C-alpha positions as CSV (number, residue, x, y, z in Angstrom):
1,M,14.4,3.4,-11.3
2,P,17.7,2.4,-9.7
3,T,18.4,-0.9,-8.1
4,C,20.0,-1.4,-4.7
5,R,23.4,-3.3,-5.1
6,H,22.9,-5.1,-1.8
7,C,19.3,-6.4,-1.8
8,G,18.5,-6.0,-5.5
9,S,15.3,-4.1,-4.9
10,T,14.1,-1.3,-7.2
11,Y,13.1,1.9,-5.5
12,P,12.6,5.6,-6.5
13,R,15.8,7.7,-6.3
14,E,14.7,9.3,-3.0
15,H,14.9,5.9,-1.2
16,F,18.7,5.7,-1.8
17,I,21.5,7.0,0.4
18,H,23.2,10.0,-1.1
19,G,27.0,9.6,-1.3
20,N,29.9,8.0,-3.1
21,G,32.0,5.0,-2.3
22,P,30.3,2.3,-0.2
23,K,27.1,4.3,0.1
24,T,26.5,4.6,-3.7
25,Q,23.5,2.7,-5.0
26,V,22.5,1.5,-1.5
27,C,18.8,1.8,-0.5
28,V,18.0,3.3,2.9
29,R,16.9,0.0,4.4
30,C,20.2,-1.8,3.6
31,G,22.2,1.3,4.6
32,V,20.6,1.3,8.1
33,E,20.8,-2.5,8.4
34,Q,24.5,-2.5,7.5
35,G,25.4,0.5,9.6
36,L,26.3,2.8,6.7
37,V,24.0,5.5,8.0
38,S,22.0,6.0,11.2
39,K,18.2,6.1,11.3
40,E,18.2,9.8,12.1
41,D,20.3,10.6,9.0
42,V,17.8,9.2,6.5
43,P,14.4,10.9,6.4
44,V,12.7,8.3,4.2
45,H,13.3,5.3,6.4
46,F,10.1,3.5,7.1
47,T,9.8,2.2,10.7
48,K,7.8,-0.9,11.4
49,E,4.9,1.2,12.8
50,L,4.9,3.4,9.7
51,A,5.1,0.5,7.3
52,N,2.2,-1.3,9.2
53,A,0.1,1.9,9.0
54,R,0.7,2.3,5.3
55,F,-0.1,-1.4,4.7
56,S,-3.3,-1.0,6.7
57,A,-4.3,2.0,4.6
58,V,-3.8,0.0,1.4
59,A,-5.7,-3.0,2.8
60,R,-8.6,-0.8,3.8
61,R,-8.7,0.7,0.3
62,Y,-8.7,-2.6,-1.7
63,S,-10.5,-4.9,0.7
64,I,-13.9,-4.3,-0.9
65,F,-12.6,-6.0,-4.1
66,L,-11.7,-9.1,-2.0
67,Y,-15.0,-9.2,-0.2
68,I,-17.2,-9.0,-3.3
69,P,-16.0,-12.3,-5.0
70,F,-16.2,-14.0,-1.6
71,L,-19.8,-12.9,-1.1
72,W,-20.8,-13.9,-4.6
73,G,-19.3,-17.4,-4.0
74,L,-21.2,-17.5,-0.7
75,W,-24.4,-16.6,-2.4
76,L,-23.8,-19.1,-5.3
77,F,-23.0,-22.1,-3.1
78,T,-25.3,-21.6,-0.1
79,L,-27.8,-18.8,-0.3
80,S,-29.1,-19.1,-3.9
81,D,-31.5,-21.9,-3.0
82,V,-33.0,-20.3,0.2
83,E,-36.3,-18.8,-1.0
84,P,-36.8,-15.3,0.5
85,W,-33.2,-14.6,1.6
86,G,-31.6,-15.7,-1.6
87,L,-33.2,-13.0,-3.7
88,F,-32.7,-10.4,-1.0
89,F,-29.0,-11.2,-0.7
90,L,-28.8,-11.2,-4.6
91,G,-30.2,-7.7,-4.7
92,L,-27.7,-6.6,-2.1
93,L,-24.9,-8.2,-3.9
94,V,-25.8,-6.5,-7.2
95,L,-26.1,-3.2,-5.4
96,L,-22.7,-3.7,-3.7
97,T,-21.0,-4.7,-6.9
98,L,-22.3,-1.6,-8.7
99,L,-21.4,0.8,-5.9
100,A,-17.9,-0.6,-5.2
101,P,-16.2,1.3,-8.0
102,V,-18.0,4.5,-7.1
103,V,-17.0,4.2,-3.4
104,F,-13.4,3.3,-4.5
105,I,-13.1,6.5,-6.7
106,Y,-14.9,8.6,-4.1
107,R,-12.5,7.6,-1.3
108,G,-9.4,8.1,-3.5
109,G,-8.8,11.5,-2.1
110,R,-8.9,10.2,1.5
111,F,-6.5,7.4,0.6
112,S,-4.1,9.9,-1.0
113,G,-4.3,12.1,2.1
114,D,-3.6,9.1,4.4
115,M,-0.6,8.0,2.3
116,A,0.8,11.6,2.2
117,R,0.4,11.8,6.0
118,L,2.1,8.4,6.4
119,S,5.0,9.3,4.0
120,P,8.1,10.9,5.5
121,A,9.0,14.3,4.3
122,Y,12.0,14.4,1.9
123,D,14.0,17.2,0.4
124,R,16.0,15.9,-2.5
125,P,19.7,16.6,-2.1
126,K,21.5,18.5,-4.8
127,G,22.7,16.2,-7.6
128,H,19.9,13.7,-7.3
């Protein structure tokens, strides 16, 4: 993958401005910030709202894997000694831990659809 000569970030080819001279090897974000192109000229420019929506979709997808260790720690340090609720919570944790990969795989299609909906349409120019 190419690297932007202004910010040094690595992106897929479709996230670069098409052209020669000062536009060559410049990512869309740097091109818009430096005035090389306008926002309307670059179809793959991610606005703040679009970037936040994509980040929210990724956070929803992977949040279960952050909650499970937290809940295990909560059970280990506080609820394991409580007689009836410690075992009940342990059973729920085991069930949640076993179901998390299944739910993750099951909702993969929905995540792909959300990311496709939140990705700008792009037609690759000739020569890219």
